[in-house]
DRENDO-670992 format. One line per 2 residues: number of its first residue (from 0); their letters; for each residue x, y, z of C-alpha. Coordinates in nm, 2 decimals, always signed. Example, Ala and Ser with C-alpha at 12.3 -4.5 7.8 and 13.67 -1.06 7.14 Angstrom:
0	as	+1.23/-0.45/+0.78  +1.37/-0.11/+0.71
end
This chain:
0	mq	-4.55/-4.31/-1.32  -4.13/-4.31/-1.31
2	nh	-4.11/-3.97/-1.49  -4.35/-3.81/-1.17
4	tf	-4.16/-3.95/-0.91  -3.83/-3.79/-1.10
6	iq	-3.99/-3.47/-1.16  -4.12/-3.48/-0.77
8	ki	-3.73/-3.55/-0.65  -3.60/-3.30/-0.86
10	sa	-3.84/-3.04/-0.67  -3.80/-3.16/-0.35
12	ml	-3.43/-3.10/-0.42  -3.45/-2.76/-0.58
14	si	-3.67/-2.63/-0.29  -3.40/-2.80/-0.01
16	ml	-3.13/-2.60/-0.21  -3.31/-2.30/-0.20
18	vv	-3.36/-2.34/+0.19  -3.02/-2.41/+0.21
20	av	-2.86/-2.09/-0.03  -3.10/-1.86/+0.21
22	mv	-2.97/-2.01/+0.52  -2.59/-2.04/+0.47
24	pv	-2.50/-1.84/+0.17  -2.13/-1.85/+0.32
26	la	-2.05/-2.18/+0.41  -1.94/-2.26/+0.09
28	fa	-1.64/-2.05/+0.14  -1.45/-2.33/+0.32
30	as	-1.49/-2.56/+0.03  -1.25/-2.67/-0.21
32	at	-1.42/-2.63/-0.55  -1.45/-2.25/-0.73
34	vg	-1.73/-2.09/-0.85  -1.76/-1.76/-1.05
36	fs	-1.98/-1.59/-1.31  -1.89/-1.43/-1.65
38	qv	-2.09/-1.24/-1.87  -2.41/-1.21/-1.65
40	ty	-2.71/-0.99/-1.79  -3.06/-0.92/-1.61
42	kn	-3.27/-0.79/-1.87  -3.66/-0.78/-1.94
44	gs	-3.73/-0.98/-1.63  -3.47/-1.25/-1.70
46	vy	-3.10/-1.29/-1.57  -2.89/-1.54/-1.75
48	gt	-2.52/-1.59/-1.84  -2.24/-1.82/-1.75
50	vy	-2.10/-1.98/-1.44  -1.79/-2.18/-1.41
52	sn	-1.60/-2.40/-1.15  -1.33/-2.61/-1.12
54	vy	-1.54/-2.89/-1.08  -1.73/-3.11/-1.35
56	an	-2.08/-3.14/-1.22  -2.31/-3.27/-1.48
58	gv	-2.58/-3.47/-1.33  -2.87/-3.51/-1.11
60	nd	-2.71/-3.52/-0.78  -2.39/-3.37/-0.93
62	av	-2.51/-3.02/-1.08  -2.41/-2.66/-1.04
64	yv	-2.73/-2.44/-0.93  -2.74/-2.06/-0.92
66	nv	-2.96/-1.90/-0.66  -3.13/-1.55/-0.73
68	yd	-3.23/-1.34/-0.49  -3.42/-0.97/-0.52
70	sn	-3.23/-0.66/-0.41  -3.28/-0.71/-0.01
72	kn	-3.14/-1.07/-0.04  -3.50/-1.26/-0.04
74	pl	-3.50/-1.55/-0.24  -3.65/-1.54/-0.62
76	sv	-3.58/-1.87/-0.74  -3.30/-2.13/-0.84
78	ak	-3.15/-2.20/-1.20  -2.99/-2.54/-1.26
80	at	-2.67/-2.44/-1.49  -2.58/-2.70/-1.82
82	ys	-2.25/-2.77/-1.88  -2.13/-2.60/-2.20
84	as	-1.73/-2.63/-2.23  -1.42/-2.63/-2.08
86	kd	-1.11/-2.44/-2.09  -0.77/-2.41/-1.87
88	gl	-0.93/-2.64/-1.62  -1.24/-2.44/-1.57
90	yy	-1.59/-2.61/-1.67  -1.84/-2.35/-1.81
92	ys	-2.22/-2.37/-1.74  -2.50/-2.17/-1.91
94	ft	-2.81/-2.06/-1.70  -3.16/-1.87/-1.79
96	kd	-3.41/-1.78/-1.52  -3.70/-1.59/-1.66
98	al	-3.99/-1.39/-1.50  -3.82/-1.28/-1.19
100	gg	-4.02/-0.90/-1.23  -3.88/-0.56/-1.24
102	ys	-3.64/-0.54/-0.98  -3.37/-0.26/-1.03
104	yv	-3.10/-0.50/-1.00  -3.08/-0.88/-0.86
106	nv	-2.83/-1.08/-0.66  -2.68/-1.38/-0.78
108	sg	-2.49/-1.69/-0.61  -2.35/-2.01/-0.76
110	nv	-2.35/-2.37/-0.57  -2.16/-2.70/-0.69
112	yd	-2.31/-3.02/-0.59  -2.16/-3.33/-0.55
114	eg	-2.39/-3.61/-0.49  -2.65/-3.38/-0.35
116	vs	-2.38/-3.17/-0.10  -2.24/-2.83/-0.16
118	vg	-1.90/-2.82/-0.22  -1.87/-2.52/-0.38
120	ss	-1.89/-2.16/-0.33  -2.15/-1.91/-0.24
122	vy	-2.09/-1.58/-0.30  -2.33/-1.27/-0.40
124	qv	-2.28/-1.06/-0.70  -2.51/-0.76/-0.79
126	vy	-2.63/-0.77/-1.13  -2.79/-0.47/-1.26
128	dt	-3.13/-0.44/-1.49  -2.98/-0.33/-1.86
130	ts	-3.34/-0.31/-1.96  -3.39/+0.08/-1.77
132	rs	-3.02/+0.09/-1.67  -2.79/+0.03/-1.97
134	nn	-2.52/+0.20/-1.78  -2.50/-0.02/-1.53
136	ss	-2.44/-0.35/-1.72  -2.08/-0.34/-1.65
138	rs	-2.14/-0.40/-1.27  -2.18/-0.75/-1.31
140	gs	-1.83/-0.95/-1.27  -1.69/-1.27/-1.17
142	gg	-1.73/-1.39/-0.83  -1.65/-1.68/-0.62
144	gg	-1.39/-1.83/-0.41  -1.38/-1.56/-0.13
146	gg	-1.38/-1.28/-0.36  -1.70/-1.11/-0.40
148	ai	-1.88/-0.95/-0.68  -1.67/-0.66/-0.89
150	st	-1.84/-0.33/-0.83  -1.86/-0.04/-1.07
152	dg	-1.53/+0.13/-0.93  -1.37/-0.23/-0.92
154	ti	-1.38/-0.32/-0.54  -1.40/-0.68/-0.45
156	sv	-1.49/-0.79/-0.12  -1.28/-1.02/+0.09
158	ss	-1.42/-1.24/+0.33  -1.26/-1.29/+0.64
160	dg	-1.05/-1.57/+0.57  -0.86/-1.38/+0.32
162	sv	-0.92/-1.55/+0.00  -0.94/-1.38/-0.33
164	da	-1.08/-1.56/-0.63  -0.82/-1.56/-0.88
166	nt	-1.03/-1.54/-1.19  -1.25/-1.23/-1.01
168	ls	-0.94/-1.05/-0.95  -0.80/-1.11/-1.30
170	na	-1.14/-0.96/-1.44  -1.11/-0.68/-1.24
172	lt	-0.78/-0.60/-1.32  -0.86/-0.61/-1.67
174	sh	-1.12/-0.37/-1.67  -0.98/-0.11/-1.41
176	dt	-0.63/+0.03/-1.34  -0.67/+0.03/-0.96
178	vt	-0.87/-0.27/-0.79  -0.96/-0.23/-0.41
180	lk	-0.99/-0.51/-0.18  -1.23/-0.43/+0.12
182	ls	-1.13/-0.69/+0.40  -1.41/-0.83/+0.67
184	gd	-1.11/-0.95/+0.81  -0.70/-0.82/+0.86
186	fa	-0.57/-0.96/+0.54  -0.58/-1.05/+0.17
188	li	-0.45/-1.38/+0.02  -0.38/-1.25/-0.35
190	pa	-0.30/-1.54/-0.62  -0.02/-1.45/-0.80
192	sa	-0.16/-1.58/-1.07  -0.44/-1.35/-1.11
194	iv	-0.21/-1.08/-1.12  +0.08/-1.13/-1.36
196	da	-0.01/-0.92/-1.62  -0.13/-0.65/-1.39
198	vk	+0.25/-0.64/-1.28  +0.37/-0.60/-1.57
200	dg	+0.11/-0.35/-1.67  +0.19/-0.15/-1.36
202	kt	-0.15/-0.15/-1.20  -0.25/-0.10/-0.84
204	ii	-0.43/-0.31/-0.59  -0.55/-0.11/-0.27
206	vi	-0.61/-0.33/+0.02  -0.88/-0.16/+0.28
208	nd	-1.05/-0.23/+0.59  -1.16/-0.06/+0.92
210	ng	-0.79/-0.01/+1.03  -0.67/+0.17/+0.73
212	si	-0.54/+0.09/+0.38  -0.26/+0.02/+0.17
214	tl	-0.21/+0.09/-0.18  +0.03/-0.15/-0.36
216	pl	+0.17/-0.10/-0.70  +0.20/-0.42/-0.86
218	si	+0.53/-0.32/-1.03  +0.71/-0.37/-0.75
220	ln	+0.66/-0.78/-0.73  +0.88/-0.96/-0.88
222	ld	+0.68/-1.31/-0.89  +0.95/-1.53/-1.05
224	nl	+1.20/-1.44/-0.81  +0.96/-1.47/-0.50
226	ak	+0.78/-1.82/-0.64  +1.18/-1.94/-0.66
228	al	+1.26/-1.84/-0.32  +0.98/-2.01/-0.17
230	dv	+1.05/-2.31/-0.41  +0.71/-2.30/-0.58
232	ev	+0.57/-2.21/-0.91  +0.40/-1.87/-0.95
234	kd	+0.07/-2.06/-0.99  +0.08/-2.16/-0.63
236	lk	+0.20/-1.82/-0.48  +0.01/-1.59/-0.27
238	ik	+0.09/-1.25/-0.20  -0.05/-1.17/+0.17
240	vs	-0.15/-0.81/+0.24  -0.22/-0.74/+0.62
242	va	-0.40/-0.47/+0.78  -0.38/-0.56/+1.12
244	kv	-0.42/-0.39/+1.46  -0.13/-0.49/+1.70
246	ks	-0.17/-0.73/+2.03  -0.24/-0.53/+2.37
248	et	+0.12/-0.56/+2.46  +0.29/-0.45/+2.17
250	aa	+0.00/-0.15/+2.15  +0.11/-0.04/+2.52
252	av	+0.48/-0.06/+2.42  +0.39/+0.19/+2.13
254	ka	+0.21/+0.39/+2.38  +0.51/+0.38/+2.61
256	aa	+0.74/+0.52/+2.30  +0.51/+0.78/+2.22
258	ea	+0.54/+0.92/+2.58  +0.92/+0.86/+2.62
260	lg	+0.93/+1.12/+2.32  +0.71/+1.39/+2.47
262	gt	+0.43/+1.30/+2.24  +0.08/+1.17/+2.25
264	qv	-0.01/+0.90/+2.03  -0.33/+0.98/+1.80
266	ad	-0.41/+0.67/+1.60  -0.41/+0.30/+1.67
268	av	-0.09/+0.10/+1.61  -0.14/-0.11/+1.31
270	nf	+0.06/-0.34/+1.13  +0.09/-0.31/+0.77
272	dv	+0.28/-0.62/+0.62  +0.34/-0.79/+0.26
274	ea	+0.48/-1.11/+0.24  +0.47/-1.38/-0.01
276	vg	+0.33/-1.70/+0.10  +0.42/-2.06/-0.04
278	kn	+0.33/-2.44/+0.05  +0.29/-2.51/+0.37
280	nq	+0.26/-2.14/+0.49  +0.63/-2.06/+0.39
282	ta	+0.67/-1.70/+0.39  +0.91/-1.47/+0.23
284	ai	+0.98/-1.09/+0.25  +0.90/-0.85/-0.01
286	sf	+1.11/-0.54/-0.07  +0.97/-0.24/-0.19
288	gs	+1.30/-0.10/-0.32  +1.30/+0.27/-0.34
290	ty	+0.94/+0.28/-0.42  +0.72/+0.47/-0.16
292	va	+0.40/+0.26/-0.06  +0.12/+0.50/+0.09
294	rt	-0.11/+0.36/+0.43  -0.37/+0.56/+0.57
296	lk	-0.48/+0.56/+0.93  -0.76/+0.74/+1.09
298	vt	-0.67/+0.98/+1.34  -0.87/+0.96/+1.67
300	ss	-0.85/+1.32/+1.77  -0.79/+1.67/+1.64
302	vn	-0.47/+1.72/+1.52  -0.22/+2.04/+1.40
304	sk	-0.06/+1.88/+1.09  +0.25/+2.09/+1.16
306	qa	+0.29/+1.90/+1.52  +0.18/+1.56/+1.41
308	tg	+0.35/+1.31/+1.20  +0.33/+0.90/+1.11
310	vl	+0.57/+0.69/+1.27  +0.73/+0.36/+1.25
312	yn	+0.76/+0.15/+1.56  +1.11/-0.08/+1.60
314	pa	+1.03/-0.35/+1.85  +1.39/-0.46/+1.85
316	vk	+1.46/-0.14/+2.01  +1.11/-0.01/+2.12
318	kl	+1.15/+0.33/+1.95  +0.96/+0.53/+1.74
320	sf	+1.08/+0.71/+1.39  +0.98/+0.94/+1.15
322	vp	+0.75/+0.85/+0.84  +0.65/+1.09/+0.57
324	st	+0.31/+1.16/+0.64  +0.05/+1.42/+0.50
326	fs	-0.28/+1.48/+0.68  -0.62/+1.54/+0.50
328	mv	-1.02/+1.55/+0.60  -1.21/+1.27/+0.46
330	dg	-1.58/+1.25/+0.60  -1.53/+1.50/+0.86
332	st	-1.25/+1.25/+1.00  -0.88/+1.33/+1.01
334	va	-0.67/+1.06/+0.79  -0.32/+1.04/+0.81
336	tl	-0.13/+0.90/+0.46  +0.22/+0.73/+0.55
338	kr	+0.44/+0.71/+0.28  +0.75/+0.44/+0.33
340	ng	+0.94/+0.18/+0.10  +0.88/-0.12/+0.37
342	ss	+0.64/-0.33/+0.59  +0.60/-0.25/+0.96
344	iy	+0.42/-0.13/+1.26  +0.31/+0.23/+1.17
346	tv	+0.07/+0.50/+1.40  +0.05/+0.86/+1.42
348	vq	+0.22/+1.10/+1.71  +0.14/+1.48/+1.82
350	ss	+0.44/+1.67/+2.00  +0.49/+2.01/+2.10
352	ks	+0.86/+2.09/+2.09  +1.04/+2.43/+2.12
354	fa	+1.37/+2.55/+2.17  +1.47/+2.87/+2.39
356	dv	+1.75/+2.94/+2.14  +1.54/+2.97/+1.84
358	an	+1.26/+3.18/+1.96  +1.38/+3.46/+1.80
360	hw	+1.58/+3.32/+1.51  +1.51/+3.29/+1.17
362	sk	+1.47/+2.96/+1.14  +1.21/+2.88/+1.42
364	ad	+0.93/+2.75/+1.21  +1.13/+2.52/+1.00
366	ve	+1.31/+2.41/+1.32  +1.00/+2.34/+1.53
368	ll	+0.81/+2.18/+1.24  +1.07/+1.93/+1.20
370	an	+1.14/+1.87/+1.59  +0.76/+1.77/+1.60
372	kl	+0.78/+1.53/+1.30  +1.09/+1.36/+1.51
374	vv	+1.32/+1.49/+1.17  +1.57/+1.68/+1.39
376	dg	+1.67/+1.68/+1.77  +1.75/+1.95/+2.02
378	vt	+2.14/+1.92/+2.17  +1.95/+1.95/+2.47
380	dt	+1.58/+1.96/+2.56  +1.53/+2.32/+2.54
382	tf	+1.81/+2.43/+2.32  +1.90/+2.36/+1.92
384	qp	+2.22/+2.55/+1.87  +2.08/+2.68/+1.52
386	dr	+2.44/+2.86/+1.42  +2.62/+2.58/+1.49
388	ni	+2.79/+2.39/+1.24  +2.69/+2.04/+1.10
390	tr	+2.95/+1.77/+1.00  +2.89/+1.54/+0.72
392	ae	+2.79/+1.22/+0.94  +2.52/+1.47/+1.10
394	fa	+2.36/+1.55/+0.77  +2.37/+1.24/+0.65
396	al	+2.17/+1.11/+0.95  +1.93/+1.36/+0.91
398	vv	+1.87/+1.28/+0.54  +1.83/+0.94/+0.62
400	ra	+1.58/+0.99/+0.87  +1.41/+1.24/+0.63
402	lg	+1.33/+0.98/+0.39  +1.23/+0.70/+0.64
404	ls	+1.49/+0.46/+0.53  +1.58/+0.15/+0.76
406	ss	+1.92/+0.11/+0.86  +2.18/-0.08/+0.64
408	sa	+2.43/-0.32/+0.80  +2.59/-0.36/+0.52
410	an	+3.00/-0.31/+0.53  +3.11/+0.04/+0.48
412	qf	+3.33/+0.11/+0.18  +3.51/+0.42/+0.39
414	sd	+3.84/+0.36/+0.56  +3.77/+0.61/+0.81
416	vk	+3.43/+0.51/+0.88  +3.51/+0.23/+1.18
418	sg	+3.20/-0.04/+1.26  +3.15/+0.09/+1.62
420	sw	+3.10/+0.46/+1.53  +2.73/+0.60/+1.60
422	ya	+2.69/+0.69/+1.24  +2.83/+0.36/+1.09
424	et	+2.49/+0.21/+0.98  +2.37/+0.57/+0.90
426	va	+2.68/+0.60/+0.62  +2.58/+0.26/+0.49
428	ta	+2.23/+0.35/+0.47  +2.31/+0.68/+0.26
430	vk	+2.53/+0.47/+0.05  +2.31/+0.24/-0.04
432	ag	+2.03/+0.49/-0.13  +2.30/+0.66/-0.36
434	ii	+2.26/+0.99/-0.17  +2.67/+0.98/-0.05
436	dg	+2.98/+0.90/-0.19  +3.31/+0.96/-0.06
438	ye	+3.63/+1.11/-0.18  +3.93/+0.95/-0.43
440	dg	+4.15/+0.87/-0.17  +3.84/+0.61/-0.01
442	tf	+3.74/+0.82/+0.30  +3.40/+0.97/+0.38
444	rp	+3.54/+1.23/+0.63  +3.26/+1.18/+0.87
446	da	+3.34/+1.46/+1.11  +3.43/+1.74/+0.83
448	qi	+3.24/+2.03/+0.86  +2.96/+2.00/+0.55
450	tr	+2.97/+2.27/+0.28  +2.70/+2.42/+0.12
452	ee	+2.81/+2.26/-0.23  +2.84/+1.90/-0.04
454	la	+2.43/+1.99/+0.11  +2.31/+2.06/-0.18
456	am	+2.47/+1.77/-0.37  +2.31/+1.53/-0.07
458	si	+1.97/+1.70/-0.10  +1.90/+1.65/-0.48
460	ra	+2.03/+1.28/-0.46  +1.77/+1.24/-0.17
462	ln	+1.49/+1.42/-0.39  +1.58/+1.18/-0.69
464	ya	+1.56/+0.86/-0.45  +1.21/+0.98/-0.37
466	dv	+1.14/+0.97/-0.75  +1.14/+1.34/-0.79
468	at	+1.28/+1.44/-1.10  +1.55/+1.75/-1.06
470	nv	+1.73/+1.71/-1.40  +1.82/+2.05/-1.52
472	sd	+1.91/+2.07/-1.92  +2.14/+2.38/-1.90
474	pq	+2.31/+2.43/-1.54  +2.49/+2.73/-1.65
476	sv	+2.20/+2.90/-1.72  +2.07/+2.84/-1.35
478	ls	+2.44/+2.95/-1.23  +2.55/+3.24/-1.47
480	kf	+2.41/+3.48/-1.21  +2.62/+3.40/-0.95
482	kd	+2.97/+3.52/-0.99  +3.14/+3.31/-0.79
484	ak	+2.99/+2.99/-0.99  +3.34/+2.94/-1.09
486	di	+3.43/+2.82/-0.76  +3.23/+2.55/-0.73
488	vw	+3.43/+2.23/-0.73  +3.24/+1.95/-0.86
490	aq	+2.89/+1.97/-0.79  +2.79/+2.20/-1.06
492	ke	+2.48/+2.00/-1.21  +2.36/+1.95/-0.82
494	ia	+2.36/+2.30/-0.75  +2.18/+2.42/-1.02
496	aa	+1.92/+2.11/-0.95  +1.91/+2.25/-0.60
498	in	+1.85/+2.63/-0.68  +1.61/+2.53/-0.97
500	sg	+1.42/+2.32/-0.71  +1.40/+2.55/-0.44
502	li	+1.62/+2.35/-0.20  +1.86/+2.63/-0.16
504	ng	+1.92/+3.03/-0.24  +2.23/+3.21/-0.31
506	lt	+2.40/+3.39/+0.01  +2.31/+3.70/-0.18
508	dt	+2.16/+3.79/-0.51  +2.50/+3.72/-0.69
510	ti	+2.68/+3.47/-0.50  +2.61/+3.12/-0.39
512	gs	+2.92/+3.04/-0.13  +2.95/+2.68/-0.22
514	ae	+3.25/+2.67/-0.02  +3.07/+2.83/+0.31
516	qa	+3.02/+2.54/+0.58  +2.62/+2.49/+0.69
518	tr	+2.47/+2.53/+0.99  +2.24/+2.31/+1.17
520	aq	+1.95/+2.58/+1.08  +2.01/+2.63/+0.70
522	sa	+2.02/+2.23/+0.72  +1.68/+2.21/+0.86
524	ti	+1.55/+2.46/+0.63  +1.69/+2.28/+0.34
526	lk	+1.55/+1.93/+0.47  +1.18/+2.11/+0.53
528	rl	+1.22/+2.23/+0.15  +1.28/+1.88/+0.03
530	ls	+1.01/+1.69/+0.21  +0.77/+1.94/+0.09
532	ta	+0.90/+1.92/-0.26  +0.88/+1.54/-0.24
534	rf	+0.50/+1.57/-0.09  +0.61/+1.42/+0.21
536	id	+0.49/+1.66/+0.47  +0.21/+1.88/+0.45
end
């Protein structure tokens, strides 16, 4: 009699749990327990494998159950998992469920119960039938804690609360060089403990939602330093990656900034932010160093790539600035890929600028292209003065702008660069990036006209900053055809590299003219070649 009553109770509990699993499969996301799967197999009508949790549950009311659903997520059965082992703070439970039928795949989810109450996670995972689709067996993976199952291509679904299960992510990164986190909300909270090895191995995480995507090379993360900055251990650190549309007030300010430049905004303004999060939601900014991180935005209307560019919105001054960008067609829609080494608000604008004094000038195409991309400005709204010489400070400013660098407020090392001058921050930024250095007397000579030798050197250093290889093993072999090569004062390697990279040509077939002063038109053309070589524009 007692056994009969016991069986009745168990049957009743299983029935209730099956109904609850069908009605509220995602309620457990809010709970503290973790549930994930490993080595799950669906074969010959049976699904079996191992489920893990950070909760020890090995009784009638304290137990781990696996819910099994068909391909349409209709309930099929419930299997109780049996405790088998523990390791690294996790408890492992084995389960088997037979006679499920001949589906091409089934869905499974796990629940941890404490005194009959669900305290764990319930995450769907797809498990493919290896009887008929042996090549799909790799599609099963670990789930739980907010991160979903690992698909064939290493994609993990992330719930709106942003939580990502550490074991799921770690397993995915073990199998894939690139893992995609597909967001239901606006951000992902990546457990640092799951990416320690992936950081060392140089793997990549793509975070994507309807707002856009960001491709994050994990090698840029110094987890130990970030943890130290937040006074936590790495195991308690999270990397928060946000891809969120800006609020209406900011959106209006971005639109106004585009219109102030004579442009039209053709993509939503989206805040792409990467930061470290510690205890009590304390945060620390993450530096990308000189690594350019790619983001994508969907363009809302047809654009001419020669007249459009990605831009950064600076809320402090309410202005837009150029971001290296390329355009492509994806599933019939235009997508902009923006590359920059920092977090910010980004959008896309299109302009149609022209200057009367370049209408018949040889530099017309390059000048207008860079003007529409906000890299160069006219002297007035209608004139560019292409044949006017350009100063060292002016060209340094153009290079900093072309690379999309944030201004540096560091103190200048040059005696003739005063803190209040318009170029002080530009020069400091260019020095920090390794693009310029001064003269032996400690001066920069910002107002001096730049020579072709100096222009070539700055341009090559800019390419190097953009991680483009420019080294020439034998500079003399490149320079030997120019009879005035002997007049190059100090930049033999840089000029040879600039010629070899296609940034500059000789003044004639046999002369370089290294001491000649460069013009605004020549500067624009070299910048256009630089950006094209770095694949920063189409």
